C-alpha positions in Angstrom: -0.1 0.1 0.1 1.3 3.5 -0.8 2.1 5.7 2.1 2.0 9.5 2.4 4.2 11.0 5.1 3.5 14.5 6.7 6.4 15.8 8.7 5.5 18.8 11.0 8.1 20.9 12.7 8.1 24.1 14.7 8.7 27.2 12.7 12.4 28.5 13.1 11.4 31.5 15.3 9.3 29.4 17.7 11.0 28.1 20.8 11.4 24.3 21.1 11.6 23.2 24.8 11.7 19.5 23.9 14.4 20.0 21.3 16.6 22.1 23.9 15.9 19.3 26.5 17.3 16.7 24.1 20.2 18.9 23.2 21.1 19.3 26.8 20.9 15.6 27.5 23.1 14.4 24.6 26.4 15.5 26.2 25.5 13.8 29.4 24.9 10.7 27.6 28.3 10.9 25.9 27.3 12.2 22.5 29.1 15.2 21.0 29.1 17.4 17.9 25.4 18.3 17.9 24.8 22.0 18.0 21.0 22.1 17.8 17.9 19.8 18.0 14.4 20.5 16.8 11.6 18.1 17.7 8.6 17.5 15.5 5.9 15.1 14.5 5.5 12.4 11.7 2.3 11.1 10.4 2.1 8.2 8.1 -1.1 7.9 6.2 -1.6 4.5 4.3 -3.6 5.1 1.1 -6.1 2.8 -0.4 -5.5 2.8 -4.1 -3.2 5.2 -6.1 -1.6 8.5 -4.9 -3.2 11.2 -7.0 -2.7 14.9 -7.2 -6.1 15.1 -5.8 -5.3 12.9 -2.8 -2.1 14.8 -2.2 -4.1 18.2 -2.1 -6.5 16.5 0.4 -3.5 15.6 2.7 -2.3 19.1 2.3 -5.6 20.3 3.6 -5.5 17.7 6.4 -2.1 18.8 7.4 -3.2 22.5 7.4 -6.4 22.0 9.3 -5.7 18.9 11.6 -2.2 17.7 11.7 -0.3 21.0 12.2 -0.8 24.3 13.8 0.1 26.6 10.8 0.6 29.6 13.1 3.7 27.9 14.9 4.5 24.9 12.6 5.6 24.1 9.0 4.8 20.8 7.4 5.8 18.9 4.4 3.9 16.2 2.6 5.7 13.4 0.5 5.0 10.0 -0.8 7.1 7.1 0.6 7.2 3.8 -1.4 
């Protein structure tokens, strides 16, 4: 079955306390070389049938109205095989 993935991330100007917490924990766990962490969400939508332009437009609408908060988040939609 085809899968459409929606990745949602906070906009760059929005504070990301979860990302900062992960960034602070990495050195304590022995990891180095990471200068920033941003935490987001990933939605995987299994599709019945073919992925069409109309379906992708519907997923964009879903992402804009339900899966993300467009005031503080950006999203991307892609097809994964």
